[in-house]
A tleap script that builds the chain and sets N, CA, C and O, in Angstrom:
source leaprc.protein.ff14SB
mol = sequence {
  NMET LYS ILE LEU ILE THR LYS ASP THR MET
  SER ASP ILE TYR LEU ASP ALA VAL LYS ILE
  ARG ASN GLN VAL PHE ILE LYS GLU GLN GLY
  VAL PRO LEU ALA ARG GLU ILE ASP LYS ASN
  GLU ALA TYR SER VAL HIE PHE VAL LEU TYR
  LEU ASP GLU HIE LYS ALA ALA ALA THR VAL
  ARG LEU LEU PRO LEU ASN SER GLN GLU LEU
  LYS LEU GLN ARG MET ALA VAL LEU GLU GLU
  TYR ARG GLY GLN HIE LEU GLY GLU ALA VAL
  ILE LYS GLU ALA GLU ARG PHE ALA LYS GLN
  GLN GLY PHE GLN GLU VAL ARG LEU ASP ALA
  GLN LEU THR ALA GLN PRO PHE TYR GLU ASN
  GLN GLY TYR THR ALA TYR GLY GLU VAL PHE
  GLU ASP ALA GLN ILE GLU HIE ILE HIE MET
  LYS LYS GLU CLEU
}
set mol.1.N position { 105.614 105.365 99.191 }
set mol.1.CA position { 104.581 104.980 98.135 }
set mol.1.C position { 105.322 105.028 96.893 }
set mol.1.O position { 106.296 105.722 96.600 }
set mol.2.N position { 104.516 103.930 96.029 }
set mol.2.CA position { 104.893 103.702 94.881 }
set mol.2.C position { 103.836 103.615 93.767 }
set mol.2.O position { 102.701 103.350 94.163 }
set mol.3.N position { 103.963 103.748 92.764 }
set mol.3.CA position { 102.897 103.429 91.662 }
set mol.3.C position { 103.483 102.675 90.594 }
set mol.3.O position { 104.319 103.153 89.827 }
set mol.4.N position { 102.944 101.207 90.522 }
set mol.4.CA position { 103.185 100.198 89.552 }
set mol.4.C position { 102.098 100.148 88.372 }
set mol.4.O position { 100.891 100.381 88.438 }
set mol.5.N position { 102.858 99.789 87.311 }
set mol.5.CA position { 101.673 100.025 86.032 }
set mol.5.C position { 101.996 98.263 85.337 }
set mol.5.O position { 103.002 97.574 85.501 }
set mol.6.N position { 100.924 97.988 84.670 }
set mol.6.CA position { 101.210 96.868 84.229 }
set mol.6.C position { 99.660 96.918 83.067 }
set mol.6.O position { 98.566 97.429 83.307 }
set mol.7.N position { 100.108 96.209 81.857 }
set mol.7.CA position { 99.217 95.631 80.911 }
set mol.7.C position { 98.703 94.208 81.008 }
set mol.7.O position { 97.825 93.680 80.326 }
set mol.8.N position { 99.500 93.636 82.095 }
set mol.8.CA position { 99.524 92.070 81.970 }
set mol.8.C position { 98.306 91.497 83.155 }
set mol.8.O position { 98.434 91.501 84.379 }
set mol.9.N position { 97.106 91.016 82.342 }
set mol.9.CA position { 96.211 90.786 83.299 }
set mol.9.C position { 96.423 89.487 84.015 }
set mol.9.O position { 95.520 89.068 84.739 }
set mol.10.N position { 97.322 88.943 83.902 }
set mol.10.CA position { 97.956 87.549 84.757 }
set mol.10.C position { 98.841 88.217 85.761 }
set mol.10.O position { 99.280 87.428 86.598 }
set mol.11.N position { 99.177 89.311 85.885 }
set mol.11.CA position { 100.157 89.956 87.014 }
set mol.11.C position { 99.615 90.126 88.462 }
set mol.11.O position { 98.422 90.335 88.683 }
set mol.12.N position { 100.682 90.013 89.561 }
set mol.12.CA position { 100.146 90.233 90.624 }
set mol.12.C position { 99.668 91.930 90.774 }
set mol.12.O position { 98.720 92.226 91.502 }
set mol.13.N position { 100.303 92.798 90.137 }
set mol.13.CA position { 99.780 94.332 89.764 }
set mol.13.C position { 98.264 94.162 89.290 }
set mol.13.O position { 97.477 94.383 90.210 }
set mol.14.N position { 97.857 93.930 88.464 }
set mol.14.CA position { 96.559 93.712 87.935 }
set mol.14.C position { 95.650 93.037 88.862 }
set mol.14.O position { 94.551 93.565 89.029 }
set mol.15.N position { 95.941 91.890 89.534 }
set mol.15.CA position { 95.124 91.086 90.573 }
set mol.15.C position { 94.987 92.155 91.812 }
set mol.15.O position { 93.921 92.150 92.429 }
set mol.16.N position { 95.855 92.925 92.140 }
set mol.16.CA position { 95.691 93.769 93.487 }
set mol.16.C position { 94.624 95.044 93.016 }
set mol.16.O position { 93.867 95.618 93.798 }
set mol.17.N position { 94.732 95.294 91.786 }
set mol.17.CA position { 93.798 96.297 90.871 }
set mol.17.C position { 92.460 95.920 91.523 }
set mol.17.O position { 91.799 96.493 92.390 }
set mol.18.N position { 92.233 94.604 90.734 }
set mol.18.CA position { 90.808 94.045 91.060 }
set mol.18.C position { 90.650 93.959 92.218 }
set mol.18.O position { 89.563 94.363 92.631 }
set mol.19.N position { 91.555 93.457 93.140 }
set mol.19.CA position { 91.081 93.460 94.546 }
set mol.19.C position { 90.394 94.695 94.921 }
set mol.19.O position { 89.245 94.653 95.361 }
set mol.20.N position { 91.066 95.848 94.764 }
set mol.20.CA position { 90.847 96.979 95.310 }
set mol.20.C position { 89.281 97.700 94.459 }
set mol.20.O position { 88.527 98.519 94.984 }
set mol.21.N position { 89.131 97.105 93.064 }
set mol.21.CA position { 87.816 97.311 92.602 }
set mol.21.C position { 86.608 96.742 93.171 }
set mol.21.O position { 85.521 97.297 93.331 }
set mol.22.N position { 86.975 95.483 93.470 }
set mol.22.CA position { 86.257 94.407 94.027 }
set mol.22.C position { 85.793 95.004 95.426 }
set mol.22.O position { 84.625 94.842 95.778 }
set mol.23.N position { 86.565 95.594 96.111 }
set mol.23.CA position { 86.171 96.271 97.381 }
set mol.23.C position { 85.139 97.374 97.372 }
set mol.23.O position { 84.048 97.376 97.942 }
set mol.24.N position { 85.694 98.328 96.607 }
set mol.24.CA position { 85.063 99.482 96.170 }
set mol.24.C position { 83.743 99.493 95.297 }
set mol.24.O position { 82.694 100.031 95.653 }
set mol.25.N position { 83.927 98.881 94.208 }
set mol.25.CA position { 82.651 98.662 93.238 }
set mol.25.C position { 81.597 97.933 93.600 }
set mol.25.O position { 80.427 98.312 93.553 }
set mol.26.N position { 82.064 96.680 94.034 }
set mol.26.CA position { 81.196 95.423 93.915 }
set mol.26.C position { 80.612 95.299 95.606 }
set mol.26.O position { 79.433 95.056 95.866 }
set mol.27.N position { 81.321 95.444 96.301 }
set mol.27.CA position { 81.008 95.454 98.020 }
set mol.27.C position { 80.652 96.623 98.525 }
set mol.27.O position { 80.021 96.505 99.575 }
set mol.28.N position { 80.814 97.653 98.185 }
set mol.28.CA position { 80.461 98.928 98.883 }
set mol.28.C position { 79.090 99.597 97.854 }
set mol.28.O position { 77.958 99.857 98.263 }
set mol.29.N position { 79.571 99.749 96.557 }
set mol.29.CA position { 78.525 100.222 95.815 }
set mol.29.C position { 77.526 99.299 95.129 }
set mol.29.O position { 76.481 99.777 94.689 }
set mol.30.N position { 77.764 98.151 95.029 }
set mol.30.CA position { 76.802 96.866 94.580 }
set mol.30.C position { 76.680 96.799 93.130 }
set mol.30.O position { 75.625 96.489 92.577 }
set mol.31.N position { 77.756 97.088 92.512 }
set mol.31.CA position { 77.790 96.923 91.036 }
set mol.31.C position { 77.962 95.515 90.837 }
set mol.31.O position { 78.326 94.777 91.753 }
set mol.32.N position { 77.667 95.035 89.453 }
set mol.32.CA position { 77.396 93.812 89.314 }
set mol.32.C position { 79.313 93.225 88.901 }
set mol.32.O position { 80.142 93.919 88.314 }
set mol.33.N position { 79.485 92.095 89.328 }
set mol.33.CA position { 80.636 91.808 88.892 }
set mol.33.C position { 80.753 91.635 87.156 }
set mol.33.O position { 81.871 91.761 86.656 }
set mol.34.N position { 79.967 91.443 86.568 }
set mol.34.CA position { 79.791 91.229 85.157 }
set mol.34.C position { 80.131 92.717 84.390 }
set mol.34.O position { 80.737 92.772 83.320 }
set mol.35.N position { 79.673 93.814 85.071 }
set mol.35.CA position { 79.747 95.316 84.707 }
set mol.35.C position { 81.172 95.670 85.357 }
set mol.35.O position { 81.744 96.534 84.691 }
set mol.36.N position { 81.809 95.294 86.334 }
set mol.36.CA position { 82.825 95.739 86.932 }
set mol.36.C position { 84.362 95.444 86.271 }
set mol.36.O position { 85.322 96.203 86.140 }
set mol.37.N position { 84.150 93.765 85.850 }
set mol.37.CA position { 85.177 93.303 85.030 }
set mol.37.C position { 84.878 93.077 83.608 }
set mol.37.O position { 84.312 92.025 83.310 }
set mol.38.N position { 85.170 93.890 82.729 }
set mol.38.CA position { 84.780 93.876 81.355 }
set mol.38.C position { 85.827 93.312 80.393 }
set mol.38.O position { 86.892 92.826 80.775 }
set mol.39.N position { 85.395 93.426 78.954 }
set mol.39.CA position { 86.152 92.899 78.070 }
set mol.39.C position { 87.432 93.964 77.635 }
set mol.39.O position { 88.428 93.577 77.025 }
set mol.40.N position { 87.243 95.127 77.993 }
set mol.40.CA position { 88.394 96.077 78.309 }
set mol.40.C position { 89.576 95.828 78.932 }
set mol.40.O position { 90.599 96.381 78.528 }
set mol.41.N position { 89.591 95.075 79.858 }
set mol.41.CA position { 90.437 94.719 80.828 }
set mol.41.C position { 92.118 94.630 80.023 }
set mol.41.O position { 93.086 95.321 80.341 }
set mol.42.N position { 92.081 93.742 79.102 }
set mol.42.CA position { 93.260 93.389 78.294 }
set mol.42.C position { 93.802 94.640 77.439 }
set mol.42.O position { 94.935 94.829 76.997 }
set mol.43.N position { 92.800 95.329 77.356 }
set mol.43.CA position { 93.228 96.788 76.400 }
set mol.43.C position { 93.404 97.961 77.091 }
set mol.43.O position { 93.325 99.100 76.630 }
set mol.44.N position { 93.667 97.599 78.318 }
set mol.44.CA position { 93.650 98.931 79.396 }
set mol.44.C position { 95.427 98.708 79.981 }
set mol.44.O position { 96.168 97.726 79.992 }
set mol.45.N position { 95.600 100.139 80.419 }
set mol.45.CA position { 96.730 100.054 81.140 }
set mol.45.C position { 96.437 100.508 82.694 }
set mol.45.O position { 95.960 101.593 83.027 }
set mol.46.N position { 96.852 99.377 83.621 }
set mol.46.CA position { 96.333 99.338 85.062 }
set mol.46.C position { 97.288 100.452 85.945 }
set mol.46.O position { 98.391 100.642 85.431 }
set mol.47.N position { 97.102 100.974 86.807 }
set mol.47.CA position { 97.853 101.830 87.833 }
set mol.47.C position { 97.611 101.489 89.034 }
set mol.47.O position { 96.441 101.685 89.366 }
set mol.48.N position { 98.555 100.869 90.135 }
set mol.48.CA position { 98.331 100.555 91.329 }
set mol.48.C position { 98.952 101.389 92.566 }
set mol.48.O position { 100.093 100.960 92.740 }
set mol.49.N position { 98.736 102.126 93.235 }
set mol.49.CA position { 99.557 102.734 94.275 }
set mol.49.C position { 99.743 101.998 95.519 }
set mol.49.O position { 98.716 101.773 96.159 }
set mol.50.N position { 100.785 101.602 95.959 }
set mol.50.CA position { 101.406 100.883 96.849 }
set mol.50.C position { 101.739 101.582 98.170 }
set mol.50.O position { 102.720 102.314 98.040 }
set mol.51.N position { 101.247 101.576 99.335 }
set mol.51.CA position { 101.762 102.232 100.362 }
set mol.51.C position { 102.936 101.834 100.808 }
set mol.51.O position { 103.675 102.702 101.273 }
set mol.52.N position { 103.379 100.481 100.776 }
set mol.52.CA position { 104.786 99.653 101.248 }
set mol.52.C position { 104.606 98.601 100.119 }
set mol.52.O position { 103.766 98.532 99.222 }
set mol.53.N position { 105.667 97.794 100.443 }
set mol.53.CA position { 105.777 96.876 99.666 }
set mol.53.C position { 104.714 95.993 99.174 }
set mol.53.O position { 104.749 95.450 98.070 }
set mol.54.N position { 103.797 95.872 100.006 }
set mol.54.CA position { 102.471 94.669 99.902 }
set mol.54.C position { 101.420 95.483 99.783 }
set mol.54.O position { 100.487 94.950 99.183 }
set mol.55.N position { 101.193 96.779 100.200 }
set mol.55.CA position { 99.508 97.134 100.834 }
set mol.55.C position { 99.481 98.016 99.445 }
set mol.55.O position { 100.253 98.969 99.346 }
set mol.56.N position { 98.625 97.700 98.429 }
set mol.56.CA position { 97.717 98.258 97.632 }
set mol.56.C position { 96.442 99.055 98.210 }
set mol.56.O position { 95.632 98.597 99.016 }
set mol.57.N position { 96.426 100.298 97.655 }
set mol.57.CA position { 95.637 101.262 98.389 }
set mol.57.C position { 94.467 102.031 97.303 }
set mol.57.O position { 93.348 102.499 97.513 }
set mol.58.N position { 95.202 101.926 96.225 }
set mol.58.CA position { 94.328 102.797 95.015 }
set mol.58.C position { 95.128 102.389 93.720 }
set mol.58.O position { 96.306 102.090 93.523 }
set mol.59.N position { 93.887 102.511 92.822 }
set mol.59.CA position { 94.138 102.137 91.475 }
set mol.59.C position { 93.303 102.880 90.552 }
set mol.59.O position { 92.418 103.595 91.021 }
set mol.60.N position { 93.481 102.797 89.220 }
set mol.60.CA position { 92.797 103.508 88.004 }
set mol.60.C position { 93.279 102.588 86.774 }
set mol.60.O position { 94.135 101.708 86.871 }
set mol.61.N position { 92.583 102.941 85.595 }
set mol.61.CA position { 92.951 102.351 84.474 }
set mol.61.C position { 92.832 103.368 83.653 }
set mol.61.O position { 92.138 104.337 83.961 }
set mol.62.N position { 93.545 103.287 82.395 }
set mol.62.CA position { 93.488 104.016 81.140 }
set mol.62.C position { 93.274 102.988 79.781 }
set mol.62.O position { 94.023 102.085 79.408 }
set mol.63.N position { 92.123 103.402 79.244 }
set mol.63.CA position { 91.726 102.767 78.132 }
set mol.63.C position { 91.833 103.566 77.039 }
set mol.63.O position { 91.197 104.617 76.957 }
set mol.64.N position { 92.694 103.118 76.049 }
set mol.64.CA position { 92.865 104.140 74.764 }
set mol.64.C position { 91.814 104.136 73.844 }
set mol.64.O position { 91.518 103.001 73.468 }
set mol.65.N position { 91.166 105.031 73.369 }
set mol.65.CA position { 90.085 105.332 72.645 }
set mol.65.C position { 90.505 105.729 71.054 }
set mol.65.O position { 89.701 105.653 70.124 }
set mol.66.N position { 91.622 106.076 70.940 }
set mol.66.CA position { 92.169 106.328 69.710 }
set mol.66.C position { 93.663 106.951 69.743 }
set mol.66.O position { 94.076 107.156 70.885 }
set mol.67.N position { 94.397 107.232 68.863 }
set mol.67.CA position { 95.560 107.627 69.079 }
set mol.67.C position { 95.904 108.774 69.939 }
set mol.67.O position { 96.993 108.908 70.498 }
set mol.68.N position { 94.688 109.779 70.031 }
set mol.68.CA position { 94.756 110.945 70.474 }
set mol.68.C position { 94.039 110.869 72.310 }
set mol.68.O position { 94.588 111.541 73.183 }
set mol.69.N position { 93.183 110.250 72.538 }
set mol.69.CA position { 92.403 110.265 73.534 }
set mol.69.C position { 92.373 108.533 74.385 }
set mol.69.O position { 92.495 107.397 73.926 }
set mol.70.N position { 92.147 109.071 75.799 }
set mol.70.CA position { 92.182 107.820 76.246 }
set mol.70.C position { 91.250 107.873 77.668 }
set mol.70.O position { 91.409 108.893 78.338 }
set mol.71.N position { 90.405 106.984 78.123 }
set mol.71.CA position { 89.310 107.001 78.985 }
set mol.71.C position { 89.901 106.515 80.350 }
set mol.71.O position { 90.339 105.367 80.431 }
set mol.72.N position { 89.920 107.212 81.237 }
set mol.72.CA position { 90.338 106.995 82.537 }
set mol.72.C position { 88.992 106.550 83.353 }
set mol.72.O position { 87.968 107.211 83.528 }
set mol.73.N position { 89.308 105.218 83.803 }
set mol.73.CA position { 88.286 104.150 84.739 }
set mol.73.C position { 88.495 103.680 85.555 }
set mol.73.O position { 89.693 103.400 85.599 }
set mol.74.N position { 87.819 103.286 86.588 }
set mol.74.CA position { 87.898 102.014 87.628 }
set mol.74.C position { 88.988 102.715 88.596 }
set mol.74.O position { 89.980 102.178 89.089 }
set mol.75.N position { 88.538 104.102 88.748 }
set mol.75.CA position { 89.422 105.114 89.694 }
set mol.75.C position { 88.754 104.259 91.415 }
set mol.75.O position { 87.561 104.162 91.704 }
set mol.76.N position { 89.605 103.898 92.045 }
set mol.76.CA position { 89.133 103.413 93.234 }
set mol.76.C position { 90.159 103.664 94.464 }
set mol.76.O position { 91.326 103.432 94.148 }
set mol.77.N position { 89.986 104.045 95.663 }
set mol.77.CA position { 90.862 103.990 96.823 }
set mol.77.C position { 89.915 103.303 97.951 }
set mol.77.O position { 88.758 103.575 98.274 }
set mol.78.N position { 90.845 102.280 98.454 }
set mol.78.CA position { 90.284 101.627 99.649 }
set mol.78.C position { 89.669 102.980 100.769 }
set mol.78.O position { 90.184 104.058 101.065 }
set mol.79.N position { 88.671 102.489 101.088 }
set mol.79.CA position { 87.963 103.281 102.445 }
set mol.79.C position { 88.707 103.696 103.384 }
set mol.79.O position { 88.548 104.827 103.844 }
set mol.80.N position { 89.842 102.694 103.930 }
set mol.80.CA position { 90.751 103.246 104.825 }
set mol.80.C position { 91.790 104.271 104.553 }
set mol.80.O position { 92.594 104.736 105.361 }
set mol.81.N position { 91.674 104.512 103.481 }
set mol.81.CA position { 93.108 105.446 102.737 }
set mol.81.C position { 92.228 106.570 102.317 }
set mol.81.O position { 92.912 107.499 101.889 }
set mol.82.N position { 90.890 106.823 102.287 }
set mol.82.CA position { 90.532 107.868 101.563 }
set mol.82.C position { 90.906 109.521 102.391 }
set mol.82.O position { 91.252 109.620 103.568 }
set mol.83.N position { 90.764 110.434 101.637 }
set mol.83.CA position { 91.317 111.741 102.067 }
set mol.83.C position { 92.551 111.894 102.220 }
set mol.83.O position { 92.972 112.838 102.888 }
set mol.84.N position { 93.449 110.925 101.586 }
set mol.84.CA position { 94.901 111.050 101.947 }
set mol.84.C position { 95.624 111.572 100.584 }
set mol.84.O position { 96.853 111.597 100.520 }
set mol.85.N position { 94.891 111.943 99.613 }
set mol.85.CA position { 95.333 112.510 98.271 }
set mol.85.C position { 95.855 111.522 97.283 }
set mol.85.O position { 96.378 111.749 96.192 }
set mol.86.N position { 95.527 109.969 98.080 }
set mol.86.CA position { 96.276 108.739 96.979 }
set mol.86.C position { 95.366 108.721 95.616 }
set mol.86.O position { 95.836 108.227 94.591 }
set mol.87.N position { 94.025 109.287 95.644 }
set mol.87.CA position { 93.334 109.078 94.445 }
set mol.87.C position { 94.086 110.158 93.652 }
set mol.87.O position { 94.356 109.839 92.494 }
set mol.88.N position { 94.420 111.205 94.003 }
set mol.88.CA position { 94.983 112.688 93.142 }
set mol.88.C position { 96.392 111.763 92.700 }
set mol.88.O position { 96.332 111.633 91.477 }
set mol.89.N position { 97.444 111.178 93.153 }
set mol.89.CA position { 98.389 110.709 92.773 }
set mol.89.C position { 98.395 109.582 91.989 }
set mol.89.O position { 99.345 109.513 91.210 }
set mol.90.N position { 97.550 108.617 91.973 }
set mol.90.CA position { 97.405 108.061 90.900 }
set mol.90.C position { 96.776 108.268 89.765 }
set mol.90.O position { 96.759 107.470 88.828 }
set mol.91.N position { 96.116 109.574 89.801 }
set mol.91.CA position { 95.643 109.872 88.473 }
set mol.91.C position { 96.717 111.010 87.945 }
set mol.91.O position { 96.739 111.353 86.763 }
set mol.92.N position { 97.488 111.487 88.808 }
set mol.92.CA position { 98.633 112.230 88.066 }
set mol.92.C position { 99.862 111.505 87.297 }
set mol.92.O position { 100.507 111.898 86.324 }
set mol.93.N position { 99.966 110.371 88.024 }
set mol.93.CA position { 100.851 109.271 87.349 }
set mol.93.C position { 100.116 108.924 86.079 }
set mol.93.O position { 100.724 109.005 85.011 }
set mol.94.N position { 98.937 108.568 86.109 }
set mol.94.CA position { 98.175 108.057 84.652 }
set mol.94.C position { 98.342 109.257 83.714 }
set mol.94.O position { 98.925 109.209 82.630 }
set mol.95.N position { 97.807 110.259 84.214 }
set mol.95.CA position { 98.034 111.566 83.417 }
set mol.95.C position { 99.694 111.692 82.430 }
set mol.95.O position { 99.908 111.878 81.232 }
set mol.96.N position { 100.695 111.470 83.719 }
set mol.96.CA position { 101.698 111.447 83.557 }
set mol.96.C position { 102.343 110.715 82.002 }
set mol.96.O position { 102.911 111.152 81.001 }
set mol.97.N position { 101.917 109.491 82.451 }
set mol.97.CA position { 102.076 108.067 81.497 }
set mol.97.C position { 101.399 108.484 80.068 }
set mol.97.O position { 101.844 108.276 78.939 }
set mol.98.N position { 100.258 109.097 80.435 }
set mol.98.CA position { 99.434 109.236 79.013 }
set mol.98.C position { 100.260 110.257 78.214 }
set mol.98.O position { 100.718 109.935 77.117 }
set mol.99.N position { 100.440 111.347 78.677 }
set mol.99.CA position { 101.175 112.526 78.345 }
set mol.99.C position { 102.585 111.998 77.319 }
set mol.99.O position { 102.710 112.264 76.123 }
set mol.100.N position { 103.502 111.240 78.121 }
set mol.100.CA position { 104.414 110.726 77.495 }
set mol.100.C position { 104.265 109.633 76.511 }
set mol.100.O position { 105.114 109.330 75.673 }
set mol.101.N position { 103.221 109.119 76.664 }
set mol.101.CA position { 102.840 108.068 75.254 }
set mol.101.C position { 102.284 108.849 73.991 }
set mol.101.O position { 102.059 108.263 72.932 }
set mol.102.N position { 102.097 110.072 74.150 }
set mol.102.CA position { 101.717 111.362 73.247 }
set mol.102.C position { 100.010 111.367 73.110 }
set mol.102.O position { 99.478 111.731 72.061 }
set mol.103.N position { 99.351 110.994 74.098 }
set mol.103.CA position { 98.113 111.392 74.158 }
set mol.103.C position { 97.616 112.603 74.735 }
set mol.103.O position { 98.061 112.903 75.843 }
set mol.104.N position { 96.609 113.505 74.084 }
set mol.104.CA position { 96.212 114.748 74.310 }
set mol.104.C position { 94.890 114.876 75.058 }
set mol.104.O position { 94.537 115.936 75.575 }
set mol.105.N position { 94.297 113.945 75.090 }
set mol.105.CA position { 93.092 114.269 75.881 }
set mol.105.C position { 92.800 112.796 76.960 }
set mol.105.O position { 93.050 111.615 76.721 }
set mol.106.N position { 92.201 113.414 78.152 }
set mol.106.CA position { 91.602 111.959 78.700 }
set mol.106.C position { 90.358 112.466 79.117 }
set mol.106.O position { 90.097 113.561 79.615 }
set mol.107.N position { 89.529 111.389 78.805 }
set mol.107.CA position { 87.871 111.404 79.177 }
set mol.107.C position { 87.524 110.564 80.174 }
set mol.107.O position { 88.141 109.504 80.275 }
set mol.108.N position { 86.610 110.843 80.974 }
set mol.108.CA position { 86.261 109.997 82.009 }
set mol.108.C position { 84.538 110.218 82.433 }
set mol.108.O position { 83.804 111.196 82.296 }
set mol.109.N position { 84.298 108.882 82.985 }
set mol.109.CA position { 82.642 109.218 83.305 }
set mol.109.C position { 82.615 109.348 84.688 }
set mol.109.O position { 82.991 108.305 85.223 }
set mol.110.N position { 82.323 110.206 85.457 }
set mol.110.CA position { 82.530 110.586 87.021 }
set mol.110.C position { 81.216 110.356 87.530 }
set mol.110.O position { 80.180 110.841 87.075 }
set mol.111.N position { 81.345 109.464 88.655 }
set mol.111.CA position { 80.099 109.560 89.449 }
set mol.111.C position { 80.001 110.928 90.083 }
set mol.111.O position { 80.966 111.591 90.461 }
set mol.112.N position { 78.529 111.334 90.169 }
set mol.112.CA position { 78.269 112.610 90.633 }
set mol.112.C position { 79.000 113.042 91.791 }
set mol.112.O position { 79.530 114.143 91.945 }
set mol.113.N position { 78.980 111.973 92.678 }
set mol.113.CA position { 79.379 112.443 94.010 }
set mol.113.C position { 80.973 112.514 94.046 }
set mol.113.O position { 81.544 112.856 95.081 }
set mol.114.N position { 81.720 112.162 92.818 }
set mol.114.CA position { 83.099 112.369 92.811 }
set mol.114.C position { 83.684 113.696 91.685 }
set mol.114.O position { 84.830 114.033 91.388 }
set mol.115.N position { 82.268 114.254 91.231 }
set mol.115.CA position { 82.585 115.548 90.404 }
set mol.115.C position { 83.605 116.551 90.826 }
set mol.115.O position { 84.554 117.019 90.196 }
set mol.116.N position { 83.121 116.805 92.233 }
set mol.116.CA position { 84.394 117.726 92.705 }
set mol.116.C position { 85.635 117.265 92.716 }
set mol.116.O position { 86.502 118.021 92.279 }
set mol.117.N position { 85.938 116.237 93.097 }
set mol.117.CA position { 87.073 115.501 93.035 }
set mol.117.C position { 87.814 115.894 91.540 }
set mol.117.O position { 88.884 116.492 91.433 }
set mol.118.N position { 87.136 115.502 90.650 }
set mol.118.CA position { 87.951 115.344 89.390 }
set mol.118.C position { 87.918 116.857 88.876 }
set mol.118.O position { 88.733 117.162 88.005 }
set mol.119.N position { 86.942 117.925 89.403 }
set mol.119.CA position { 87.105 119.023 88.929 }
set mol.119.C position { 88.434 119.676 89.665 }
set mol.119.O position { 89.070 120.556 89.085 }
set mol.120.N position { 88.787 119.239 90.863 }
set mol.120.CA position { 89.864 119.769 91.539 }
set mol.120.C position { 91.198 119.174 90.473 }
set mol.120.O position { 92.246 119.817 90.406 }
set mol.121.N position { 91.047 118.218 89.884 }
set mol.121.CA position { 92.108 117.908 88.906 }
set mol.121.C position { 92.380 118.193 87.662 }
set mol.121.O position { 93.211 117.674 86.917 }
set mol.122.N position { 91.532 119.166 87.443 }
set mol.122.CA position { 91.357 120.142 86.046 }
set mol.122.C position { 90.302 119.258 85.186 }
set mol.122.O position { 90.494 119.426 83.982 }
set mol.123.N position { 89.447 118.538 85.417 }
set mol.123.CA position { 88.693 118.206 84.739 }
set mol.123.C position { 87.353 118.801 84.442 }
set mol.123.O position { 86.901 119.504 85.345 }
set mol.124.N position { 86.606 118.666 83.342 }
set mol.124.CA position { 85.518 119.790 82.959 }
set mol.124.C position { 84.265 118.759 82.620 }
set mol.124.O position { 84.340 117.710 81.979 }
set mol.125.N position { 83.262 119.265 83.141 }
set mol.125.CA position { 82.051 118.223 82.938 }
set mol.125.C position { 81.658 118.550 81.580 }
set mol.125.O position { 82.247 119.557 81.190 }
set mol.126.N position { 80.891 118.065 80.750 }
set mol.126.CA position { 80.130 118.040 79.816 }
set mol.126.C position { 79.092 117.374 79.414 }
set mol.126.O position { 79.221 116.173 79.653 }
set mol.127.N position { 78.005 117.678 78.847 }
set mol.127.CA position { 76.717 116.489 78.482 }
set mol.127.C position { 75.918 116.434 79.907 }
set mol.127.O position { 76.180 117.044 80.943 }
set mol.128.N position { 74.809 115.468 79.620 }
set mol.128.CA position { 73.853 115.257 80.244 }
set mol.128.C position { 74.332 114.430 81.431 }
set mol.128.O position { 75.377 113.796 81.283 }
set mol.129.N position { 73.622 114.361 82.704 }
set mol.129.CA position { 73.748 113.188 83.909 }
set mol.129.C position { 72.926 112.123 83.255 }
set mol.129.O position { 71.864 112.266 82.649 }
set mol.130.N position { 73.701 110.879 83.519 }
set mol.130.CA position { 73.454 109.571 82.840 }
set mol.130.C position { 73.762 108.643 83.770 }
set mol.130.O position { 74.775 108.800 84.452 }
set mol.131.N position { 72.667 107.171 83.996 }
set mol.131.CA position { 72.745 106.403 84.703 }
set mol.131.C position { 73.746 105.098 84.363 }
set mol.131.O position { 73.482 104.396 83.387 }
set mol.132.N position { 74.802 104.833 85.136 }
set mol.132.CA position { 75.587 103.417 84.904 }
set mol.132.C position { 75.636 102.537 85.979 }
set mol.132.O position { 76.100 103.022 87.011 }
set mol.133.N position { 75.368 101.659 86.008 }
set mol.133.CA position { 74.859 100.622 87.468 }
set mol.133.C position { 74.438 100.930 88.385 }
set mol.133.O position { 74.788 100.585 89.514 }
set mol.134.N position { 73.162 102.014 87.922 }
set mol.134.CA position { 72.280 102.589 88.724 }
set mol.134.C position { 72.938 103.635 89.492 }
set mol.134.O position { 72.422 104.026 90.539 }
set mol.135.N position { 74.198 104.195 88.999 }
set mol.135.CA position { 74.472 105.130 89.773 }
set mol.135.C position { 74.772 106.527 88.646 }
set mol.135.O position { 75.167 106.378 87.490 }
set mol.136.N position { 74.502 107.764 89.252 }
set mol.136.CA position { 74.393 108.759 88.161 }
set mol.136.C position { 75.902 109.354 87.759 }
set mol.136.O position { 76.775 109.254 88.621 }
set mol.137.N position { 76.146 109.803 86.824 }
set mol.137.CA position { 77.408 109.894 86.133 }
set mol.137.C position { 77.275 111.213 85.432 }
set mol.137.O position { 76.192 111.778 85.279 }
set mol.138.N position { 78.239 111.601 85.083 }
set mol.138.CA position { 78.482 112.932 84.130 }
set mol.138.C position { 79.854 112.490 83.453 }
set mol.138.O position { 80.725 111.829 84.018 }
set mol.139.N position { 79.898 112.982 82.107 }
set mol.139.CA position { 81.108 112.921 81.353 }
set mol.139.C position { 81.982 113.873 81.846 }
set mol.139.O position { 81.489 114.820 82.459 }
set mol.140.N position { 83.317 113.803 81.685 }
set mol.140.CA position { 84.274 115.011 82.053 }
set mol.140.C position { 85.541 114.513 81.006 }
set mol.140.O position { 85.903 113.416 80.582 }
set mol.141.N position { 86.022 115.951 80.820 }
set mol.141.CA position { 87.472 115.722 80.212 }
set mol.141.C position { 88.362 116.513 80.462 }
set mol.141.O position { 88.070 117.538 81.077 }
set mol.142.N position { 89.861 116.238 80.010 }
set mol.142.CA position { 90.952 117.367 80.320 }
set mol.142.C position { 91.848 117.101 79.434 }
set mol.142.O position { 92.169 115.946 79.157 }
set mol.143.N position { 92.445 118.326 78.791 }
set mol.143.CA position { 93.506 118.543 77.718 }
set mol.143.C position { 94.803 118.139 78.337 }
set mol.143.O position { 94.889 118.784 79.382 }
set mol.144.N position { 95.752 117.449 78.203 }
set mol.144.CA position { 96.791 117.153 78.774 }
set mol.144.C position { 98.018 118.063 78.194 }
set mol.144.O position { 99.157 117.919 78.640 }
savepdb mol mol.pdb
quit
């Protein structure tokens, strides 16, 4: 297992991230393509977890909000690999990278069904439940 990182939206790593997101968010959850691929792609750092040389299984991106905070977004694990702690591994790598870059806090908008997963990673919910792409979400954050 290895995790590769890119900011290059023309790279194979980025394209693998998009394939995973397409499967999970667009095909499984019905999120519109225009909401999934957004203007922040080029400003984000993309992480892809590979099980072997060619099998991308999980992804997440980090979007810098300012010099102290990032937003963790587009966290996805292909269905056949869920329950194997791959999401946890890719998040830990993203957090390690963020801390190494000098960021102090990670924020995210969790789907309500994923809130316990993020709580297990040390995130705390705040604010009110809201809807995004017709899916209920909650704001969460974690100090690094």
